[in-house]
matplotlib code that plots the C-alpha trace (Angstrom):
import matplotlib.pyplot as plt

x = [37.7, 40.8, 43.9, 47.6, 48.8, 51.5, 52.0, 54.9, 54.7, 57.6, 58.3, 60.5, 60.9, 57.5, 55.7, 54.4, 53.7, 50.3, 48.4, 44.9, 43.2, 41.8, 39.1, 37.5, 39.1, 40.5, 43.9, 46.1, 49.7, 50.9, 50.3, 48.4, 48.0, 50.7, 51.8, 52.6, 55.5, 56.1, 57.2, 55.2, 58.5, 58.7, 55.0, 55.5, 58.5, 56.8, 53.6, 55.6, 57.5, 54.3, 52.2, 54.8, 58.0, 60.0, 62.5, 63.3, 66.0, 65.3, 61.8, 60.6, 57.2, 54.7, 51.8, 49.8, 46.1, 43.0, 40.2, 37.6, 37.7, 34.6, 35.3, 33.1, 31.5, 30.4, 32.9, 34.3, 37.9, 39.2, 42.7, 45.7, 48.0, 51.4, 52.4, 56.0, 57.7, 60.9, 62.8, 62.6, 65.7, 65.3, 63.4, 60.4, 56.9, 54.6, 51.2, 51.0, 49.1, 46.3, 47.0, 45.3, 47.3, 50.4, 51.4, 53.3, 51.2, 52.2, 51.8, 50.0, 47.5, 46.7, 43.7, 40.2, 39.2, 40.6, 39.1, 38.8, 41.9, 43.8, 42.8, 44.5, 47.5, 47.8, 47.3, 50.2, 52.4, 52.1, 53.4, 56.6, 57.3]
y = [-50.9, -49.7, -48.9, -47.3, -44.4, -41.8, -38.4, -35.7, -32.0, -30.7, -27.1, -24.2, -20.7, -20.4, -22.6, -25.9, -28.1, -29.4, -31.3, -31.1, -34.6, -35.8, -37.7, -34.9, -31.7, -30.8, -29.7, -32.0, -33.1, -35.7, -39.1, -42.2, -45.9, -48.2, -51.0, -54.5, -54.4, -50.7, -48.7, -45.3, -43.5, -45.5, -44.9, -41.2, -41.0, -43.1, -41.2, -37.8, -39.1, -40.4, -37.4, -34.5, -36.1, -34.9, -36.7, -35.2, -36.1, -36.7, -37.0, -35.9, -37.3, -34.4, -36.8, -39.7, -39.2, -41.4, -40.3, -41.6, -40.6, -40.9, -41.6, -40.4, -43.8, -43.8, -46.2, -45.2, -46.0, -45.6, -44.4, -44.3, -41.8, -40.8, -37.2, -36.4, -32.9, -32.6, -29.6, -29.1, -30.6, -29.0, -30.0, -28.5, -30.2, -31.5, -33.0, -36.7, -39.9, -39.0, -35.2, -32.9, -29.8, -29.0, -25.8, -24.0, -22.4, -19.9, -21.7, -18.6, -18.7, -22.2, -23.2, -23.7, -26.4, -29.1, -32.2, -32.5, -34.6, -32.2, -29.4, -31.5, -32.0, -28.2, -27.4, -30.0, -28.5, -25.1, -26.1, -27.7, -25.7]
z = [5.4, 7.2, 5.4, 6.1, 4.3, 4.3, 3.0, 2.8, 3.1, 1.2, 2.6, 1.0, 2.3, 4.1, 1.5, 1.3, -1.9, -2.1, -4.8, -6.0, -5.8, -9.0, -7.1, -5.1, -6.4, -2.9, -2.0, 0.0, 0.9, -1.6, -0.2, -0.4, 0.5, 1.6, -0.9, 0.5, 2.9, 2.6, 5.6, 6.0, 4.9, 1.7, 1.1, 1.6, -0.8, -3.5, -3.4, -3.5, -6.8, -8.4, -7.7, -8.1, -9.8, -6.8, -4.5, -0.9, 1.6, 5.4, 6.5, 9.9, 11.3, 11.8, 13.2, 12.8, 11.9, 11.8, 9.7, 7.2, 3.4, 1.4, -2.4, -5.1, -5.5, -1.9, -0.6, 2.7, 3.9, 7.3, 7.1, 9.5, 7.9, 8.9, 7.7, 7.4, 6.5, 4.4, 2.9, -0.8, -2.5, -5.9, -9.1, -10.7, -9.4, -11.9, -11.5, -12.1, -11.1, -8.7, -8.8, -11.1, -10.2, -8.0, -6.6, -3.7, -1.0, 1.7, 5.0, 6.3, 3.4, 2.8, 0.7, 2.2, -0.4, 1.8, 3.7, 7.5, 7.6, 5.8, 8.1, 10.7, 9.0, 8.4, 12.0, 12.8, 10.0, 11.0, 14.6, 12.9, 9.8]

ax = plt.figure().add_subplot(projection="3d")
ax.plot(x, y, z, "-o")
ax.set_aspect("equal")
plt.show()
């Protein structure tokens, strides 16, 4: 199965906001699958709000990534994900929806507990932030 998705890396003073996924316990940028008729930007904003309670201003594309994701039930989905970057616009992040935890991480000390796809996001993000 192939799906479209989007995520947003919120940055503030050399840090990026990450969520710990409920399904696999790995750290990731807030994001998820596109709903019917959603643009990647709309998907990224909706997922950020659902998973962290935050809203942001202007989004800037970091990159587009194709990758498989294996869910705990063994289902494999091939994702085409657009990842954006946005400056923090205020508010206190809280874990919600698919996020078990949320926290700020220094860009020079990002967690190792991430998927291969998120490692690619981090590489692209370090080049942009």
